[in-house]
All heavy atoms as TSV, in Angstrom:
chain	resi	resn	atom	element	x	y	z
A	1	MET	N	N	10.539	-10.719	5.381
A	1	MET	CA	C	11.102	-9.675	6.205
A	1	MET	C	C	12.167	-8.956	5.377
A	1	MET	O	O	12.928	-9.580	4.665
A	1	MET	CB	C	11.715	-10.270	7.466
A	1	MET	CG	C	12.348	-9.233	8.326
A	1	MET	SD	S	12.984	-9.693	9.956
A	1	MET	CE	C	13.137	-11.409	9.969
A	2	LYS	N	N	12.189	-7.636	5.516
A	2	LYS	CA	C	13.170	-6.825	4.794
A	2	LYS	C	C	13.838	-5.862	5.766
A	2	LYS	O	O	13.212	-5.380	6.711
A	2	LYS	CB	C	12.498	-6.011	3.695
A	2	LYS	CG	C	11.920	-6.836	2.578
A	2	LYS	CD	C	11.281	-5.925	1.535
A	2	LYS	CE	C	10.631	-6.725	0.433
A	2	LYS	NZ	N	9.984	-5.855	-0.563
A	3	LEU	N	N	15.103	-5.587	5.503
A	3	LEU	CA	C	15.852	-4.585	6.248
A	3	LEU	C	C	16.080	-3.403	5.314
A	3	LEU	O	O	16.560	-3.577	4.193
A	3	LEU	CB	C	17.198	-5.128	6.715
A	3	LEU	CG	C	17.169	-6.373	7.590
A	3	LEU	CD1	C	18.590	-6.843	7.863
A	3	LEU	CD2	C	16.436	-6.112	8.889
A	4	HIS	N	N	15.741	-2.212	5.774
A	4	HIS	CA	C	15.932	-0.993	4.984
A	4	HIS	C	C	16.839	-0.052	5.780
A	4	HIS	O	O	16.521	0.269	6.921
A	4	HIS	CB	C	14.608	-0.258	4.750
A	4	HIS	CG	C	13.544	-1.090	4.122
A	4	HIS	ND1	N	13.368	-1.159	2.767
A	4	HIS	CD2	C	12.598	-1.893	4.666
A	4	HIS	CE1	C	12.339	-1.958	2.494
A	4	HIS	NE2	N	11.859	-2.407	3.641
A	5	TYR	N	N	17.946	0.378	5.170
A	5	TYR	CA	C	18.806	1.353	5.831
A	5	TYR	C	C	18.726	2.666	5.054
A	5	TYR	O	O	18.908	2.698	3.837
A	5	TYR	CB	C	20.258	0.880	5.894
A	5	TYR	CG	C	21.149	1.899	6.558
A	5	TYR	CD1	C	21.022	2.182	7.913
A	5	TYR	CD2	C	22.086	2.604	5.833
A	5	TYR	CE1	C	21.806	3.140	8.528
A	5	TYR	CE2	C	22.881	3.561	6.433
A	5	TYR	CZ	C	22.734	3.816	7.782
A	5	TYR	OH	O	23.507	4.768	8.380
A	6	TYR	N	N	18.444	3.743	5.766
A	6	TYR	CA	C	18.340	5.080	5.176
A	6	TYR	C	C	19.508	5.922	5.692
A	6	TYR	O	O	19.484	6.407	6.826
A	6	TYR	CB	C	16.996	5.720	5.549
A	6	TYR	CG	C	15.823	4.885	5.109
A	6	TYR	CD1	C	15.173	4.036	5.997
A	6	TYR	CD2	C	15.371	4.924	3.791
A	6	TYR	CE1	C	14.097	3.244	5.598
A	6	TYR	CE2	C	14.296	4.143	3.375
A	6	TYR	CZ	C	13.670	3.311	4.286
A	6	TYR	OH	O	12.609	2.536	3.881
A	7	SER	N	N	20.545	6.042	4.878
A	7	SER	CA	C	21.775	6.707	5.319
A	7	SER	C	C	21.565	8.185	5.636
A	7	SER	O	O	22.197	8.717	6.544
A	7	SER	CB	C	22.872	6.549	4.266
A	7	SER	OG	O	22.476	7.104	3.041
A	8	GLU	N	N	20.675	8.852	4.896
A	8	GLU	CA	C	20.460	10.285	5.143
A	8	GLU	C	C	19.884	10.546	6.534
A	8	GLU	O	O	20.065	11.622	7.087
A	8	GLU	CB	C	19.558	10.901	4.066
A	8	GLU	CG	C	18.124	10.384	4.049
A	8	GLU	CD	C	17.927	9.052	3.320
A	8	GLU	OE1	O	18.894	8.501	2.787
A	8	GLU	OE2	O	16.785	8.572	3.305
A	9	ARG	N	N	19.208	9.544	7.110
A	9	ARG	CA	C	18.643	9.675	8.458
A	9	ARG	C	C	19.349	8.776	9.466
A	9	ARG	O	O	19.019	8.799	10.651
A	9	ARG	CB	C	17.156	9.313	8.444
A	9	ARG	CG	C	16.305	10.217	7.607
A	9	ARG	CD	C	14.811	9.952	7.762
A	9	ARG	NE	N	14.450	8.624	8.182
A	9	ARG	CZ	C	13.709	7.767	7.471
A	9	ARG	NH1	N	13.252	8.112	6.293
A	9	ARG	NH2	N	13.411	6.583	7.941
A	10	ASP	N	N	20.278	7.937	8.982
A	10	ASP	CA	C	20.924	6.909	9.805
A	10	ASP	C	C	19.859	6.105	10.552
A	10	ASP	O	O	19.851	5.993	11.759
A	10	ASP	CB	C	21.928	7.509	10.786
A	10	ASP	CG	C	22.727	6.431	11.512
A	10	ASP	OD1	O	22.832	5.302	10.995
A	10	ASP	OD2	O	23.227	6.719	12.622
A	11	SER	N	N	18.934	5.557	9.763
A	11	SER	CA	C	17.792	4.834	10.307
A	11	SER	C	C	17.739	3.427	9.714
A	11	SER	O	O	17.906	3.259	8.504
A	11	SER	CB	C	16.510	5.588	9.963
A	11	SER	OG	O	15.370	4.839	10.317
A	12	LEU	N	N	17.518	2.427	10.557
A	12	LEU	CA	C	17.325	1.056	10.104
A	12	LEU	C	C	15.881	0.663	10.366
A	12	LEU	O	O	15.408	0.754	11.505
A	12	LEU	CB	C	18.255	0.093	10.837
A	12	LEU	CG	C	18.097	-1.390	10.456
A	12	LEU	CD1	C	18.567	-1.615	9.014
A	12	LEU	CD2	C	18.854	-2.274	11.414
A	13	TYR	N	N	15.188	0.260	9.298
A	13	TYR	CA	C	13.801	-0.173	9.428
A	13	TYR	C	C	13.720	-1.664	9.136
A	13	TYR	O	O	14.159	-2.112	8.069
A	13	TYR	CB	C	12.887	0.596	8.471
A	13	TYR	CG	C	11.423	0.344	8.737
A	13	TYR	CD1	C	10.787	0.940	9.818
A	13	TYR	CD2	C	10.680	-0.506	7.931
A	13	TYR	CE1	C	9.452	0.706	10.086
A	13	TYR	CE2	C	9.334	-0.750	8.185
A	13	TYR	CZ	C	8.737	-0.143	9.269
A	13	TYR	OH	O	7.414	-0.380	9.534
A	14	VAL	N	N	13.192	-2.421	10.072
A	14	VAL	CA	C	12.968	-3.851	9.898
A	14	VAL	C	C	11.490	-4.031	9.586
A	14	VAL	O	O	10.635	-3.767	10.435
A	14	VAL	CB	C	13.355	-4.659	11.158
A	14	VAL	CG1	C	13.125	-6.142	10.919
A	14	VAL	CG2	C	14.797	-4.386	11.553
A	15	GLU	N	N	11.212	-4.443	8.355
A	15	GLU	CA	C	9.831	-4.614	7.893
A	15	GLU	C	C	9.460	-6.093	8.009
A	15	GLU	O	O	10.080	-6.951	7.391
A	15	GLU	CB	C	9.742	-4.169	6.431
A	15	GLU	CG	C	8.388	-4.341	5.813
A	15	GLU	CD	C	8.417	-3.976	4.338
A	15	GLU	OE1	O	8.893	-2.873	4.002
A	15	GLU	OE2	O	7.972	-4.797	3.536
A	16	PHE	N	N	8.463	-6.394	8.823
A	16	PHE	CA	C	8.046	-7.776	9.029
A	16	PHE	C	C	7.062	-8.260	7.977
A	16	PHE	O	O	7.019	-9.440	7.654
A	16	PHE	CB	C	7.456	-7.955	10.425
A	16	PHE	CG	C	8.479	-7.758	11.504
A	16	PHE	CD1	C	8.421	-6.655	12.331
A	16	PHE	CD2	C	9.514	-8.649	11.678
A	16	PHE	CE1	C	9.359	-6.452	13.318
A	16	PHE	CE2	C	10.468	-8.472	12.656
A	16	PHE	CZ	C	10.383	-7.362	13.487
A	17	ASN	N	N	6.237	-7.371	7.484
A	17	ASN	CA	C	5.343	-7.691	6.378
A	17	ASN	C	C	4.985	-6.392	5.664
A	17	ASN	O	O	5.329	-5.312	6.123
A	17	ASN	CB	C	4.096	-8.465	6.832
A	17	ASN	CG	C	3.264	-7.698	7.821
A	17	ASN	OD1	O	2.864	-6.573	7.567
A	17	ASN	ND2	N	2.986	-8.292	8.973
A	18	GLU	N	N	4.306	-6.505	4.545
A	18	GLU	CA	C	4.035	-5.330	3.720
A	18	GLU	C	C	2.718	-4.630	4.053
A	18	GLU	O	O	2.288	-3.744	3.321
A	18	GLU	CB	C	4.084	-5.723	2.247
A	18	GLU	CG	C	5.470	-6.159	1.826
A	18	GLU	CD	C	5.554	-6.535	0.364
A	18	GLU	OE1	O	4.541	-6.502	-0.349
A	18	GLU	OE2	O	6.671	-6.877	-0.072
A	19	LYS	N	N	2.091	-4.999	5.153
A	19	LYS	CA	C	0.868	-4.305	5.560
A	19	LYS	C	C	1.194	-2.861	5.914
A	19	LYS	O	O	2.260	-2.574	6.457
A	19	LYS	CB	C	0.247	-4.971	6.790
A	19	LYS	CG	C	-0.368	-6.303	6.537
A	19	LYS	CD	C	-1.014	-6.813	7.811
A	19	LYS	CE	C	-1.696	-8.129	7.599
A	19	LYS	NZ	N	-2.328	-8.616	8.836
A	20	PRO	N	N	0.287	-1.954	5.621
A	20	PRO	CA	C	0.542	-0.558	5.992
A	20	PRO	C	C	0.445	-0.353	7.502
A	20	PRO	O	O	-0.367	-0.990	8.181
A	20	PRO	CB	C	-0.568	0.210	5.261
A	20	PRO	CG	C	-1.645	-0.787	5.026
A	20	PRO	CD	C	-0.975	-2.116	4.902
A	21	GLY	N	N	1.305	0.520	8.012
A	21	GLY	CA	C	1.241	0.855	9.423
A	21	GLY	C	C	0.057	1.760	9.705
A	21	GLY	O	O	-0.266	2.647	8.912
A	22	ASP	N	N	-0.595	1.515	10.822
A	22	ASP	CA	C	-1.756	2.311	11.217
A	22	ASP	C	C	-1.417	3.198	12.405
A	22	ASP	O	O	-1.995	4.261	12.577
A	22	ASP	CB	C	-2.917	1.370	11.566
A	22	ASP	CG	C	-4.191	2.111	11.900
A	22	ASP	OD1	O	-4.704	2.816	11.015
A	22	ASP	OD2	O	-4.670	1.992	13.053
A	23	GLN	N	N	-0.459	2.736	13.205
A	23	GLN	CA	C	-0.096	3.466	14.421
A	23	GLN	C	C	1.384	3.232	14.714
A	23	GLN	O	O	1.901	2.140	14.506
A	23	GLN	CB	C	-0.938	2.973	15.594
A	23	GLN	CG	C	-0.642	3.656	16.901
A	23	GLN	CD	C	-1.441	3.058	18.045
A	23	GLN	OE1	O	-1.573	1.850	18.152
A	23	GLN	NE2	N	-1.968	3.911	18.894
A	24	THR	N	N	2.060	4.263	15.195
A	24	THR	CA	C	3.461	4.159	15.597
A	24	THR	C	C	3.568	4.492	17.074
A	24	THR	O	O	2.996	5.475	17.538
A	24	THR	CB	C	4.342	5.138	14.786
A	24	THR	OG1	O	4.220	4.824	13.402
A	24	THR	CG2	C	5.795	5.039	15.201
A	25	ARG	N	N	4.309	3.652	17.784
A	25	ARG	CA	C	4.553	3.904	19.210
A	25	ARG	C	C	6.045	4.105	19.439
A	25	ARG	O	O	6.863	3.305	18.999
A	25	ARG	CB	C	4.076	2.723	20.055
A	25	ARG	CG	C	2.591	2.566	20.071
A	25	ARG	CD	C	2.167	1.523	21.067
A	25	ARG	NE	N	0.817	1.077	20.736
A	25	ARG	CZ	C	0.323	-0.097	21.050
A	25	ARG	NH1	N	1.057	-0.963	21.711
A	25	ARG	NH2	N	-0.905	-0.414	20.708
A	26	GLU	N	N	6.372	5.176	20.141
A	26	GLU	CA	C	7.763	5.436	20.491
A	26	GLU	C	C	8.086	4.647	21.761
A	26	GLU	O	O	7.499	4.883	22.817
A	26	GLU	CB	C	7.993	6.929	20.717
A	26	GLU	CG	C	9.431	7.260	21.004
A	26	GLU	CD	C	9.669	8.746	21.174
A	26	GLU	OE1	O	8.696	9.511	21.326
A	26	GLU	OE2	O	10.838	9.136	21.162
A	27	ILE	N	N	9.012	3.725	21.633
A	27	ILE	CA	C	9.409	2.887	22.768
A	27	ILE	C	C	10.511	3.573	23.564
A	27	ILE	O	O	10.553	3.509	24.780
A	27	ILE	CB	C	9.880	1.496	22.279
A	27	ILE	CG1	C	8.773	0.822	21.457
A	27	ILE	CG2	C	10.318	0.623	23.429
A	27	ILE	CD1	C	7.446	0.665	22.182
A	28	SER	N	N	11.428	4.220	22.853
A	28	SER	CA	C	12.482	5.023	23.469
A	28	SER	C	C	12.846	6.113	22.466
A	28	SER	O	O	12.264	6.188	21.390
A	28	SER	CB	C	13.698	4.157	23.812
A	28	SER	OG	O	14.354	3.739	22.635
A	29	GLN	N	N	13.828	6.947	22.799
A	29	GLN	CA	C	14.209	8.043	21.902
A	29	GLN	C	C	14.627	7.547	20.533
A	29	GLN	O	O	14.478	8.234	19.545
A	29	GLN	CB	C	15.356	8.843	22.500
A	29	GLN	CG	C	14.926	9.855	23.516
A	29	GLN	CD	C	16.092	10.724	23.929
A	29	GLN	OE1	O	17.250	10.324	23.845
A	29	GLN	NE2	N	15.798	11.919	24.401
A	30	ARG	N	N	15.164	6.350	20.445
A	30	ARG	CA	C	15.711	5.846	19.186
A	30	ARG	C	C	14.936	4.667	18.603
A	30	ARG	O	O	15.358	4.101	17.608
A	30	ARG	CB	C	17.159	5.421	19.394
A	30	ARG	CG	C	18.052	6.556	19.780
A	30	ARG	CD	C	19.444	6.080	20.009
A	30	ARG	NE	N	20.320	7.210	20.275
A	30	ARG	CZ	C	21.526	7.098	20.733
A	30	ARG	NH1	N	22.036	5.921	20.989
A	30	ARG	NH2	N	22.250	8.165	20.949
A	31	LEU	N	N	13.821	4.288	19.196
A	31	LEU	CA	C	13.125	3.088	18.764
A	31	LEU	C	C	11.628	3.326	18.641
A	31	LEU	O	O	10.972	3.730	19.601
A	31	LEU	CB	C	13.386	1.950	19.759
A	31	LEU	CG	C	12.841	0.582	19.396
A	31	LEU	CD1	C	13.546	0.038	18.165
A	31	LEU	CD2	C	13.028	-0.369	20.567
A	32	ASN	N	N	11.103	3.081	17.430
A	32	ASN	CA	C	9.670	3.212	17.155
A	32	ASN	C	C	9.158	1.896	16.579
A	32	ASN	O	O	9.843	1.259	15.772
A	32	ASN	CB	C	9.405	4.326	16.152
A	32	ASN	CG	C	9.784	5.671	16.705
A	32	ASN	OD1	O	9.204	6.140	17.672
A	32	ASN	ND2	N	10.771	6.308	16.105
A	33	ILE	N	N	7.952	1.520	16.968
A	33	ILE	CA	C	7.342	0.301	16.455
A	33	ILE	C	C	6.052	0.666	15.735
A	33	ILE	O	O	5.228	1.407	16.273
A	33	ILE	CB	C	7.070	-0.713	17.585
A	33	ILE	CG1	C	8.385	-1.097	18.256
A	33	ILE	CG2	C	6.364	-1.943	17.042
A	33	ILE	CD1	C	8.256	-2.105	19.373
A	34	ASP	N	N	5.899	0.142	14.517
A	34	ASP	CA	C	4.689	0.364	13.720
A	34	ASP	C	C	3.749	-0.830	13.857
A	34	ASP	O	O	4.192	-1.982	13.781
A	34	ASP	CB	C	5.036	0.548	12.241
A	34	ASP	CG	C	5.790	1.835	11.961
A	34	ASP	OD1	O	5.626	2.792	12.745
A	34	ASP	OD2	O	6.517	1.882	10.960
A	35	PHE	N	N	2.461	-0.531	14.032
A	35	PHE	CA	C	1.427	-1.555	14.174
A	35	PHE	C	C	0.407	-1.390	13.054
A	35	PHE	O	O	0.139	-0.276	12.609
A	35	PHE	CB	C	0.704	-1.405	15.518
A	35	PHE	CG	C	1.595	-1.630	16.708
A	35	PHE	CD1	C	2.306	-0.578	17.259
A	35	PHE	CD2	C	1.723	-2.885	17.269
A	35	PHE	CE1	C	3.132	-0.773	18.358
A	35	PHE	CE2	C	2.548	-3.090	18.369
A	35	PHE	CZ	C	3.249	-2.031	18.910
A	36	ASP	N	N	-0.192	-2.510	12.624
A	36	ASP	CA	C	-1.269	-2.424	11.639
A	36	ASP	C	C	-2.584	-2.111	12.350
A	36	ASP	O	O	-2.612	-1.911	13.573
A	36	ASP	CB	C	-1.357	-3.691	10.790
A	36	ASP	CG	C	-1.763	-4.933	11.560
A	36	ASP	OD1	O	-2.222	-4.830	12.721
A	36	ASP	OD2	O	-1.628	-6.036	10.997
A	37	ASP	N	N	-3.680	-2.082	11.600
A	37	ASP	CA	C	-4.973	-1.719	12.177
A	37	ASP	C	C	-5.534	-2.764	13.139
A	37	ASP	O	O	-6.506	-2.507	13.839
A	37	ASP	CB	C	-5.985	-1.405	11.080
A	37	ASP	CG	C	-6.213	-2.564	10.132
A	37	ASP	OD1	O	-5.509	-3.595	10.223
A	37	ASP	OD2	O	-7.103	-2.441	9.276
A	38	GLN	N	N	-4.893	-3.940	13.211
A	38	GLN	CA	C	-5.326	-4.975	14.156
A	38	GLN	C	C	-4.375	-5.096	15.344
A	38	GLN	O	O	-4.513	-5.988	16.169
A	38	GLN	CB	C	-5.466	-6.312	13.435
A	38	GLN	CG	C	-6.553	-6.276	12.380
A	38	GLN	CD	C	-6.716	-7.620	11.693
A	38	GLN	OE1	O	-6.034	-8.587	11.994
A	38	GLN	NE2	N	-7.640	-7.679	10.761
A	39	GLY	N	N	-3.392	-4.203	15.418
A	39	GLY	CA	C	-2.471	-4.189	16.541
A	39	GLY	C	C	-1.264	-5.095	16.399
A	39	GLY	O	O	-0.501	-5.263	17.345
A	40	CYS	N	N	-1.054	-5.673	15.214
A	40	CYS	CA	C	0.101	-6.537	14.970
A	40	CYS	C	C	1.298	-5.701	14.526
A	40	CYS	O	O	1.146	-4.723	13.786
A	40	CYS	CB	C	-0.219	-7.573	13.899
A	40	CYS	SG	S	-1.526	-8.716	14.378
A	41	VAL	N	N	2.494	-6.079	14.955
A	41	VAL	CA	C	3.707	-5.352	14.595
A	41	VAL	C	C	4.002	-5.550	13.112
A	41	VAL	O	O	4.027	-6.681	12.621
A	41	VAL	CB	C	4.910	-5.842	15.436
A	41	VAL	CG1	C	6.194	-5.165	14.979
A	41	VAL	CG2	C	4.667	-5.588	16.916
A	42	VAL	N	N	4.211	-4.445	12.396
A	42	VAL	CA	C	4.572	-4.522	10.984
A	42	VAL	C	C	6.016	-4.083	10.740
A	42	VAL	O	O	6.610	-4.438	9.729
A	42	VAL	CB	C	3.619	-3.725	10.072
A	42	VAL	CG1	C	2.235	-4.315	10.096
A	42	VAL	CG2	C	3.592	-2.263	10.430
A	43	GLY	N	N	6.597	-3.330	11.684
A	43	GLY	CA	C	7.976	-2.899	11.511
A	43	GLY	C	C	8.545	-2.211	12.732
A	43	GLY	O	O	7.809	-1.753	13.605
A	44	ILE	N	N	9.867	-2.172	12.765
A	44	ILE	CA	C	10.596	-1.517	13.848
A	44	ILE	C	C	11.601	-0.564	13.230
A	44	ILE	O	O	12.366	-0.948	12.338
A	44	ILE	CB	C	11.327	-2.548	14.733
A	44	ILE	CG1	C	10.324	-3.482	15.398
A	44	ILE	CG2	C	12.187	-1.841	15.780
A	44	ILE	CD1	C	10.966	-4.607	16.186
A	45	ASP	N	N	11.611	0.679	13.687
A	45	ASP	CA	C	12.511	1.707	13.182
A	45	ASP	C	C	13.497	2.094	14.275
A	45	ASP	O	O	13.093	2.432	15.392
A	45	ASP	CB	C	11.702	2.931	12.742
A	45	ASP	CG	C	12.555	3.970	12.044
A	45	ASP	OD1	O	13.546	3.586	11.395
A	45	ASP	OD2	O	12.221	5.151	12.140
A	46	THR	N	N	14.788	2.025	13.945
A	46	THR	CA	C	15.839	2.401	14.886
A	46	THR	C	C	16.564	3.617	14.347
A	46	THR	O	O	17.180	3.559	13.277
A	46	THR	CB	C	16.845	1.244	15.064
A	46	THR	OG1	O	16.149	0.069	15.467
A	46	THR	CG2	C	17.885	1.593	16.107
A	47	ASP	N	N	16.481	4.732	15.061
A	47	ASP	CA	C	17.194	5.956	14.690
A	47	ASP	C	C	18.626	5.889	15.200
A	47	ASP	O	O	18.901	5.236	16.205
A	47	ASP	CB	C	16.501	7.179	15.275
A	47	ASP	CG	C	15.130	7.405	14.683
A	47	ASP	OD1	O	14.913	7.048	13.509
A	47	ASP	OD2	O	14.256	7.937	15.394
A	48	HIS	N	N	19.546	6.580	14.516
A	48	HIS	CA	C	20.979	6.568	14.847
A	48	HIS	C	C	21.511	5.140	14.832
A	48	HIS	O	O	22.330	4.762	15.658
A	48	HIS	CB	C	21.243	7.237	16.197
A	48	HIS	CG	C	20.674	8.610	16.312
A	48	HIS	ND1	N	21.157	9.676	15.593
A	48	HIS	CD2	C	19.628	9.083	17.031
A	48	HIS	CE1	C	20.451	10.754	15.882
A	48	HIS	NE2	N	19.514	10.422	16.744
A	49	ALA	N	N	21.035	4.358	13.870
A	49	ALA	CA	C	21.360	2.929	13.803
A	49	ALA	C	C	22.855	2.671	13.676
A	49	ALA	O	O	23.387	1.772	14.337
A	49	ALA	CB	C	20.618	2.289	12.635
A	50	PHE	N	N	23.535	3.422	12.839
A	50	PHE	CA	C	24.968	3.191	12.628
A	50	PHE	C	C	25.759	3.413	13.906
A	50	PHE	O	O	26.766	2.758	14.138
A	50	PHE	CB	C	25.485	4.094	11.512
A	50	PHE	CG	C	26.822	3.696	10.986
A	50	PHE	CD1	C	26.953	2.633	10.107
A	50	PHE	CD2	C	27.961	4.378	11.366
A	50	PHE	CE1	C	28.197	2.255	9.617
A	50	PHE	CE2	C	29.208	4.012	10.880
A	50	PHE	CZ	C	29.324	2.952	10.012
A	51	LYS	N	N	25.275	4.308	14.735
A	51	LYS	CA	C	25.974	4.618	15.977
A	51	LYS	C	C	25.774	3.544	17.040
A	51	LYS	O	O	26.629	3.361	17.905
A	51	LYS	CB	C	25.508	5.969	16.522
A	51	LYS	CG	C	25.870	7.127	15.637
A	51	LYS	CD	C	25.315	8.418	16.180
A	51	LYS	CE	C	25.609	9.561	15.226
A	51	LYS	NZ	N	24.989	10.805	15.662
A	52	ILE	N	N	24.638	2.831	17.015
A	52	ILE	CA	C	24.341	1.897	18.105
A	52	ILE	C	C	24.293	0.423	17.686
A	52	ILE	O	O	24.258	-0.447	18.545
A	52	ILE	CB	C	23.023	2.265	18.820
A	52	ILE	CG1	C	21.845	2.216	17.854
A	52	ILE	CG2	C	23.127	3.616	19.482
A	52	ILE	CD1	C	20.495	2.436	18.523
A	53	LEU	N	N	24.314	0.159	16.368
A	53	LEU	CA	C	24.257	-1.221	15.882
A	53	LEU	C	C	25.475	-1.535	15.022
A	53	LEU	O	O	26.066	-0.653	14.424
A	53	LEU	CB	C	22.997	-1.438	15.026
A	53	LEU	CG	C	21.657	-1.170	15.692
A	53	LEU	CD1	C	20.545	-1.238	14.646
A	53	LEU	CD2	C	21.405	-2.170	16.804
A	54	ASP	N	N	25.832	-2.802	14.950
A	54	ASP	CA	C	26.901	-3.248	14.060
A	54	ASP	C	C	26.273	-3.552	12.703
A	54	ASP	O	O	25.770	-4.651	12.472
A	54	ASP	CB	C	27.583	-4.489	14.627
A	54	ASP	CG	C	28.726	-4.980	13.755
A	54	ASP	OD1	O	28.996	-4.359	12.698
A	54	ASP	OD2	O	29.340	-5.997	14.114
A	55	LEU	N	N	26.277	-2.574	11.806
A	55	LEU	CA	C	25.644	-2.732	10.505
A	55	LEU	C	C	26.568	-3.374	9.478
A	55	LEU	O	O	26.183	-3.569	8.330
A	55	LEU	CB	C	25.155	-1.374	9.986
A	55	LEU	CG	C	24.091	-0.693	10.851
A	55	LEU	CD1	C	23.709	0.648	10.242
A	55	LEU	CD2	C	22.870	-1.578	11.011
A	56	PHE	N	N	27.775	-3.735	9.889
A	56	PHE	CA	C	28.712	-4.382	8.976
A	56	PHE	C	C	28.540	-5.896	8.953
A	56	PHE	O	O	29.154	-6.575	8.150
A	56	PHE	CB	C	30.154	-4.035	9.366
A	56	PHE	CG	C	30.470	-2.589	9.171
A	56	PHE	CD1	C	30.603	-1.755	10.265
A	56	PHE	CD2	C	30.619	-2.051	7.907
A	56	PHE	CE1	C	30.894	-0.411	10.094
A	56	PHE	CE2	C	30.906	-0.710	7.728
A	56	PHE	CZ	C	31.039	0.111	8.828
A	57	ARG	N	N	27.705	-6.413	9.844
A	57	ARG	CA	C	27.563	-7.861	9.950
A	57	ARG	C	C	26.088	-8.222	10.108
A	57	ARG	O	O	25.358	-7.616	10.886
A	57	ARG	CB	C	28.347	-8.354	11.164
A	57	ARG	CG	C	28.241	-9.804	11.408
A	57	ARG	CD	C	29.048	-10.163	12.634
A	57	ARG	NE	N	28.763	-11.532	13.002
A	57	ARG	CZ	C	29.636	-12.344	13.532
A	57	ARG	NH1	N	30.850	-11.911	13.775
A	57	ARG	NH2	N	29.308	-13.564	13.849
A	58	LEU	N	N	25.650	-9.211	9.360
A	58	LEU	CA	C	24.293	-9.735	9.468
A	58	LEU	C	C	24.399	-11.236	9.659
A	58	LEU	O	O	25.006	-11.932	8.846
A	58	LEU	CB	C	23.486	-9.410	8.207
A	58	LEU	CG	C	22.058	-9.935	8.168
A	58	LEU	CD1	C	21.223	-9.322	9.292
A	58	LEU	CD2	C	21.433	-9.631	6.819
A	59	GLU	N	N	23.838	-11.721	10.715
A	59	GLU	CA	C	23.952	-13.138	11.051
A	59	GLU	C	C	22.568	-13.689	11.387
A	59	GLU	O	O	21.766	-13.012	12.019
A	59	GLU	CB	C	24.876	-13.286	12.271
A	59	GLU	CG	C	25.170	-14.688	12.652
A	59	GLU	CD	C	26.192	-14.753	13.777
A	59	GLU	OE1	O	27.077	-13.872	13.862
A	59	GLU	OE2	O	26.093	-15.686	14.586
A	60	THR	N	N	22.299	-14.901	10.953
A	60	THR	CA	C	21.044	-15.569	11.281
A	60	THR	C	C	21.348	-16.913	11.922
A	60	THR	O	O	22.399	-17.505	11.685
A	60	THR	CB	C	20.172	-15.806	10.033
A	60	THR	OG1	O	20.842	-16.719	9.173
A	60	THR	CG2	C	19.888	-14.509	9.306
A	61	GLU	N	N	20.429	-17.382	12.727
A	61	GLU	CA	C	20.557	-18.692	13.337
A	61	GLU	C	C	19.247	-19.444	13.195
A	61	GLU	O	O	18.190	-18.944	13.569
A	61	GLU	CB	C	20.900	-18.563	14.832
A	61	GLU	CG	C	22.304	-18.090	15.076
A	61	GLU	CD	C	22.679	-18.159	16.541
A	61	GLU	OE1	O	22.146	-19.017	17.264
A	61	GLU	OE2	O	23.507	-17.338	16.951
A	62	ALA	N	N	19.321	-20.608	12.625
A	62	ALA	CA	C	18.202	-21.548	12.535
A	62	ALA	C	C	16.944	-20.963	11.892
A	62	ALA	O	O	15.843	-21.345	12.235
A	62	ALA	CB	C	17.879	-22.112	13.920
A	63	LEU	N	N	17.121	-20.039	10.957
A	63	LEU	CA	C	15.970	-19.506	10.234
A	63	LEU	C	C	15.671	-20.411	9.040
A	63	LEU	O	O	16.587	-20.799	8.320
A	63	LEU	CB	C	16.241	-18.085	9.725
A	63	LEU	CG	C	16.278	-16.999	10.781
A	63	LEU	CD1	C	16.625	-15.661	10.129
A	63	LEU	CD2	C	14.960	-16.877	11.501
A	64	PRO	N	N	14.409	-20.702	8.797
A	64	PRO	CA	C	14.061	-21.546	7.650
A	64	PRO	C	C	14.018	-20.737	6.348
A	64	PRO	O	O	13.002	-20.650	5.686
A	64	PRO	CB	C	12.684	-22.077	8.031
A	64	PRO	CG	C	12.097	-20.988	8.870
A	64	PRO	CD	C	13.258	-20.391	9.636
A	65	ILE	N	N	15.155	-20.140	5.993
A	65	ILE	CA	C	15.215	-19.269	4.820
A	65	ILE	C	C	15.173	-20.096	3.540
A	65	ILE	O	O	15.938	-21.027	3.368
A	65	ILE	CB	C	16.503	-18.421	4.846
A	65	ILE	CG1	C	16.491	-17.483	6.045
A	65	ILE	CG2	C	16.671	-17.644	3.555
A	65	ILE	CD1	C	17.742	-16.690	6.214
A	66	GLN	N	N	14.248	-19.717	2.666
A	66	GLN	CA	C	14.149	-20.362	1.365
A	66	GLN	C	C	14.682	-19.475	0.267
A	66	GLN	O	O	14.993	-19.932	-0.819
A	66	GLN	CB	C	12.690	-20.725	1.079
A	66	GLN	CG	C	12.151	-21.765	2.033
A	66	GLN	CD	C	10.691	-22.100	1.753
A	66	GLN	OE1	O	10.055	-21.512	0.902
A	66	GLN	NE2	N	10.171	-23.042	2.509
A	67	SER	N	N	14.783	-18.183	0.557
A	67	SER	CA	C	15.274	-17.234	-0.438
A	67	SER	C	C	16.061	-16.143	0.281
A	67	SER	O	O	15.646	-15.669	1.336
A	67	SER	CB	C	14.087	-16.616	-1.177
A	67	SER	OG	O	14.518	-15.601	-2.039
A	68	LEU	N	N	17.173	-15.758	-0.309
A	68	LEU	CA	C	17.994	-14.699	0.261
A	68	LEU	C	C	18.382	-13.752	-0.868
A	68	LEU	O	O	18.879	-14.184	-1.900
A	68	LEU	CB	C	19.258	-15.289	0.914
A	68	LEU	CG	C	20.212	-14.312	1.571
A	68	LEU	CD1	C	19.537	-13.594	2.726
A	68	LEU	CD2	C	21.445	-15.051	2.073
A	69	ALA	N	N	18.103	-12.478	-0.662
A	69	ALA	CA	C	18.422	-11.479	-1.680
A	69	ALA	C	C	19.174	-10.333	-1.020
A	69	ALA	O	O	18.820	-9.910	0.072
A	69	ALA	CB	C	17.140	-10.953	-2.326
A	70	ALA	N	N	20.200	-9.854	-1.665
A	70	ALA	CA	C	20.950	-8.694	-1.192
A	70	ALA	C	C	20.917	-7.639	-2.286
A	70	ALA	O	O	21.029	-7.958	-3.458
A	70	ALA	CB	C	22.379	-9.087	-0.854
A	71	GLY	N	N	20.763	-6.408	-1.868
A	71	GLY	CA	C	20.654	-5.368	-2.884
A	71	GLY	C	C	21.565	-4.227	-2.676
A	71	GLY	O	O	22.292	-4.047	-1.808
């Protein structure tokens, strides 16, 4: 899983896997979900992320993380 922040659009994209998106569904004005060709979620895009999310803090609980990378 990867988190991508695009400052020029103030958009946070949570990528669950590297499969290409086949379809995007707008859930609300600020939330879009990408699905692959089999209907599985591949990512979630949040518009105006800085305004509605706390992007200064990232916290995990009980995740079986084997590798952590920050860029």
